[in-house]
C-alpha positions as CSV (number, residue, x, y, z in Angstrom):
1,M,-134.9,260.2,95.4
2,K,-131.3,261.1,95.9
3,K,-130.2,258.3,93.6
4,L,-132.5,259.7,90.9
5,L,-131.0,263.2,90.9
6,P,-127.8,262.4,89.1
7,I,-129.7,260.5,86.4
8,M,-132.2,263.3,86.0
9,F,-129.3,265.8,85.7
10,L,-127.6,263.8,83.1
11,F,-130.9,263.5,81.1
12,F,-131.5,267.2,81.1
13,S,-127.9,267.9,80.3
14,L,-128.0,265.7,77.2
15,N,-131.2,267.4,76.1
16,F,-129.7,270.8,76.7
17,Y,-126.6,269.9,74.6
18,A,-128.7,268.5,71.8
19,Q,-130.7,271.7,71.6
20,E,-127.8,274.1,72.0
21,S,-125.6,272.4,69.4
22,W,-127.9,273.5,66.6
23,K,-127.8,277.2,67.4
24,P,-126.0,279.2,64.6
25,N,-122.5,280.1,65.7
26,R,-119.9,280.7,62.9
27,E,-116.9,280.4,65.2
28,V,-118.0,277.1,66.7
29,Q,-119.1,275.9,63.3
30,K,-115.6,276.5,61.9
31,T,-114.0,274.8,64.9
32,T,-116.3,271.8,64.5
33,F,-115.5,271.6,60.8
34,D,-111.8,271.6,61.5
35,K,-112.4,268.8,64.0
36,A,-114.0,266.8,61.2
37,L,-111.0,267.3,58.9
38,N,-108.7,266.3,61.7
39,A,-110.7,263.1,62.4
40,L,-110.7,262.4,58.6
41,E,-106.9,262.5,58.5
42,K,-106.9,259.8,61.2
43,S,-109.5,257.7,59.3
44,E,-111.9,258.1,62.3
45,Y,-115.0,258.1,60.1
46,K,-117.6,258.1,62.8
47,E,-116.1,261.1,64.5
48,T,-115.6,262.7,61.1
49,M,-119.2,262.3,60.1
50,R,-120.5,263.5,63.5
51,H,-118.5,266.7,63.4
52,F,-119.4,267.4,59.7
53,Y,-123.1,266.9,60.5
54,Y,-122.9,269.2,63.6
55,A,-121.0,271.8,61.5
56,Y,-123.8,271.6,58.9
57,K,-126.6,272.0,61.5
58,M,-124.9,275.0,63.1
59,G,-125.5,277.0,59.9
60,I,-127.3,275.1,57.2
61,D,-127.5,278.1,54.9
62,T,-123.8,279.1,55.2
63,E,-121.2,278.1,52.6
64,L,-119.3,276.2,55.3
65,G,-122.6,274.4,56.3
66,K,-123.3,273.4,52.7
67,L,-119.7,272.1,52.3
68,A,-120.0,270.2,55.6
69,L,-123.2,268.5,54.4
70,A,-121.7,267.6,51.0
71,K,-118.7,266.0,52.7
72,F,-120.9,264.2,55.2
73,D,-123.2,262.8,52.4
74,S,-120.1,261.6,50.5
75,I,-118.6,259.8,53.4
76,L,-122.0,258.3,54.4
77,T,-122.5,256.8,51.0
78,I,-119.0,255.4,50.9
79,E,-119.2,253.9,54.3
80,K,-122.7,252.3,53.7
81,T,-121.4,250.7,50.5
82,K,-118.2,249.5,52.3
83,L,-120.3,248.0,55.1
84,L,-122.7,246.2,52.8
85,K,-119.9,244.7,50.8
86,G,-118.0,243.6,53.9
87,I,-120.9,241.9,55.7
88,Q,-122.2,239.9,52.8
89,G,-121.7,236.1,53.2
90,T,-122.7,233.3,55.5
91,W,-122.1,233.6,59.2
92,I,-122.3,231.2,62.2
93,L,-123.2,232.3,65.7
94,N,-120.1,232.1,68.0
95,E,-120.9,234.1,71.1
96,V,-123.9,235.7,72.8
97,G,-124.0,238.1,75.7
98,S,-123.7,241.7,76.8
99,N,-121.2,243.9,78.6
100,W,-122.0,241.8,81.6
101,G,-120.4,238.7,80.0
102,F,-120.6,236.3,77.0
103,E,-121.5,232.7,76.5
104,K,-119.4,230.7,74.0
105,I,-121.5,228.8,71.4
106,N,-120.2,225.4,70.2
107,S,-118.1,226.4,67.1
108,D,-118.8,222.9,65.6
109,S,-122.5,223.6,65.6
110,E,-124.2,225.2,62.6
111,E,-127.6,225.6,64.3
112,K,-127.8,229.4,64.0
113,Q,-126.6,231.1,60.9
114,L,-126.9,234.5,59.1
115,V,-126.9,234.8,55.3
116,I,-126.5,238.3,54.1
117,N,-126.7,239.7,50.6
118,Q,-127.1,243.2,49.1
119,D,-130.8,243.4,50.1
120,L,-131.6,240.8,52.8
121,I,-130.5,239.4,56.1
122,S,-131.8,235.8,56.5
123,F,-131.8,234.0,59.8
124,Y,-131.5,230.2,59.9
125,E,-131.8,227.6,62.7
126,N,-130.9,224.0,62.0
127,G,-130.9,224.7,58.3
128,K,-134.5,226.2,58.4
129,L,-135.2,229.8,57.4
130,I,-136.9,231.4,60.4
131,K,-136.8,235.2,59.6
132,K,-135.9,237.6,56.9
133,E,-135.1,241.3,57.3
134,E,-134.8,243.8,54.4
135,I,-131.6,245.8,54.8
136,K,-132.9,249.3,55.8
137,F,-130.4,251.8,57.3
138,T,-131.6,253.7,60.4
139,E,-132.2,257.3,59.4
140,A,-131.1,258.8,62.7
141,T,-129.2,258.0,65.9
142,Y,-129.8,259.3,69.4
143,F,-128.3,262.7,68.6
144,G,-129.9,263.0,65.2
145,V,-126.9,262.0,63.1
146,P,-127.7,259.5,60.2
147,S,-126.0,256.2,60.7
148,Y,-124.2,253.8,58.4
149,T,-123.9,250.8,60.7
150,T,-127.4,250.4,62.2
151,F,-130.4,248.7,60.5
152,D,-134.1,248.9,61.3
153,Y,-135.8,245.6,61.8
154,S,-139.5,244.9,60.9
155,D,-140.3,244.6,64.7
156,R,-138.9,248.2,65.1
157,Q,-135.7,246.9,66.8
158,I,-132.5,248.8,65.9
159,W,-129.3,246.6,65.4
160,N,-125.8,247.7,64.9
161,Y,-123.6,245.7,62.4
162,E,-119.9,246.0,62.5
163,L,-116.9,243.9,61.4
164,K,-114.5,243.7,64.3
165,D,-111.3,242.0,65.2
166,R,-112.0,239.5,68.0
167,K,-109.1,238.1,70.0
168,H,-106.6,236.8,67.4
169,N,-108.8,237.5,64.4
170,K,-107.3,240.0,62.1
171,N,-109.1,239.4,58.8
172,E,-112.6,240.9,59.4
173,N,-114.1,237.4,59.7
174,V,-116.0,238.4,62.8
175,L,-119.4,240.2,62.6
176,H,-120.6,242.0,65.8
177,L,-124.3,242.6,66.2
178,K,-125.6,244.9,69.0
179,N,-129.1,245.9,69.9
180,E,-129.0,249.7,70.1
181,G,-132.7,250.3,70.9
182,Y,-136.1,250.3,69.2
183,F,-138.7,252.7,67.8
184,R,-142.0,253.1,69.7
185,E,-145.3,253.0,67.8
186,N,-145.2,256.8,67.6
187,G,-141.8,256.7,65.9
188,V,-139.8,258.0,68.9
189,R,-136.5,256.2,69.2
190,T,-135.4,254.7,72.5
191,E,-131.8,254.0,73.3
192,I,-130.2,251.1,75.2
193,S,-127.0,252.2,76.8
194,C,-126.2,249.2,79.2
195,G,-126.8,245.5,79.0
196,N,-127.4,245.6,75.2
197,T,-127.8,242.2,73.7
198,E,-124.7,241.4,71.6
199,M,-123.8,238.6,69.2
200,Y,-120.6,237.6,67.6
201,Y,-120.7,235.7,64.3
202,E,-117.8,234.0,62.5
203,R,-117.7,234.0,58.7
204,I,-117.9,230.5,57.1
205,K,-118.4,231.6,53.5
């Protein structure tokens, strides 16, 4: 029971924060908006979008709230377009694992590939198509902020797609996939915070 107390405290603290963050507060709204502008100057787009969205929710009918939403929507559209353009191509599985460790896949093997276009993600094994997923952006993350890097799969799994440097790679030729959670049948989102399945793919076309 003692081991459960810190976990329960953290859970209720997160819920409390999620609820309190939406209460109208003009001063906090302005501070949050300024944080978004500061993050934007540093090209930290996820932080920028998070702060703009919170600033909007703190006063959806205020002028600042409307401005925050407009800026959020603009960046969201740009980042979605940028991601879709960047991940299109043919990818070969290179590593599989989690934060507990990764297993290197034979780089000479082409057994498992991804082919991504504007609308579809196609999974191949040994040259045979085994699954297709329509590209559908996740509407909300854990704290309610719309995402531009996560996709909903047909089996209700949520996967994050990001181009990342890996070791000596500096040309965005590595695609990182991470299972973020899944949606239950009632539509409630679950979140995986540790031991997430992760995959690294290398671009071949």
